[in-house]
TILO-141568 format. One line per 10 residues: number of its first residue (from 1); for each residue x, y, z of C-alpha. Coordinates in nm, 2 decimals. Example, Ala and Ser with C-alpha at 12.3 -4.5 7.8 and 13.67 -1.06 7.14 Angstrom:
<rs>
1> 1.23,-0.45,0.78; 1.37,-0.11,0.71
</rs>
This chain:
<rs>
1> 0.48,2.36,0.76; 0.39,1.99,0.79; 0.31,1.87,1.14; 0.24,1.51,1.04; 0.36,1.25,0.80; 0.36,0.89,0.69; 0.67,0.67,0.71; 0.64,0.41,0.43; 0.91,0.15,0.47; 1.00,-0.17,0.28
11> 1.26,-0.44,0.28; 1.39,-0.67,0.01; 1.18,-0.76,-0.29; 1.01,-1.10,-0.28; 1.24,-1.34,-0.46; 1.14,-1.38,-0.83; 0.93,-1.06,-0.82; 1.22,-0.80,-0.84; 1.11,-0.67,-1.18; 0.75,-0.62,-1.07
21> 0.89,-0.46,-0.76; 1.05,-0.19,-0.98; 0.72,-0.14,-1.15; 0.54,-0.09,-0.82; 0.81,0.14,-0.70; 0.77,0.36,-1.01; 0.39,0.36,-0.96; 0.45,0.48,-0.60; 0.68,0.76,-0.71; 0.42,0.87,-0.97
31> 0.14,0.87,-0.71; 0.34,1.06,-0.45; 0.43,1.33,-0.72; 0.06,1.34,-0.82; -0.05,1.39,-0.46; 0.20,1.67,-0.42; 0.09,1.84,-0.74; -0.28,1.83,-0.64; -0.20,1.97,-0.29; -0.30,1.65,-0.11
41> 0.04,1.65,0.06; 0.31,1.91,0.12; 0.60,1.70,0.01; 0.77,1.36,0.00; 1.12,1.23,0.02; 1.24,0.89,-0.10; 1.54,0.72,0.07; 1.72,0.41,-0.03; 1.95,0.26,0.23; 2.28,0.09,0.18
51> 2.29,-0.28,0.29; 2.33,-0.29,0.67; 2.22,-0.63,0.79; 1.87,-0.51,0.89; 1.54,-0.56,0.72; 1.47,-0.20,0.61; 1.59,-0.13,0.25; 1.43,0.21,0.20; 1.14,0.44,0.29; 0.93,0.73,0.17
61> 0.86,1.01,0.42; 0.53,1.19,0.32; 0.48,1.53,0.48; 0.15,1.72,0.53; -0.09,1.85,0.78; -0.27,1.61,1.01; -0.58,1.66,0.79; -0.39,1.59,0.47; -0.23,1.28,0.60; -0.56,1.14,0.74
71> -0.73,1.21,0.40; -0.44,1.04,0.21; -0.47,0.73,0.43; -0.84,0.70,0.32; -0.78,0.73,-0.05; -0.86,0.42,-0.26; -0.56,0.47,-0.49; -0.32,0.49,-0.19; -0.47,0.18,-0.03; -0.46,-0.02,-0.35
81> -0.09,0.07,-0.40; -0.01,-0.02,-0.04; -0.17,-0.36,-0.10; 0.03,-0.41,-0.42; 0.35,-0.31,-0.24; 0.29,-0.54,0.05; 0.26,-0.83,-0.20; 0.59,-0.75,-0.38; 0.83,-0.65,-0.10; 0.91,-0.80,0.24
91> 0.85,-0.60,0.56; 0.63,-0.33,0.40; 0.47,-0.09,0.65; 0.30,0.24,0.68; 0.34,0.43,1.01; 0.21,0.77,1.13; 0.49,1.02,1.18; 0.50,1.33,1.40; 0.69,1.63,1.26; 0.76,1.99,1.37
101> 0.46,2.11,1.59; 0.32,1.76,1.58; 0.64,1.63,1.73; 0.63,1.90,2.00; 0.27,1.80,2.09; 0.36,1.43,2.10; 0.66,1.50,2.32; 0.44,1.70,2.56; 0.20,1.40,2.58; 0.50,1.18,2.66
111> 0.63,1.42,2.92; 0.29,1.43,3.09; 0.26,1.05,3.09; 0.61,1.01,3.24; 0.52,1.26,3.51; 0.20,1.08,3.59; 0.37,0.74,3.61; 0.66,0.87,3.82; 0.41,1.00,4.08; 0.37,0.79,4.39
121> 0.06,0.57,4.39
</rs>
């Protein structure tokens, strides 16, 4: 079961680049499917958001082990696609995500830090 992930979020397409944005979106879906087929990731989920007044229009949640996610972040094809996406949509970002046991470990770190900071100096 995946304990790590990548949250890949984006906003509106750059005006005048909407058609190219669709092309890059299709490239991203194909790459994610390829990564899953080859076992480089466990799974991925694509989410499009309804208009809500904020900047986030959609995201992909990529799931895998910490090792898988670290390796994916270093891949040339992934980095190239991220650069292309950043040039075609507003507010593009890739953020590490903590899932399942990774979430539990992160919450334990948070609990320890809050206990340390609550202690008298």
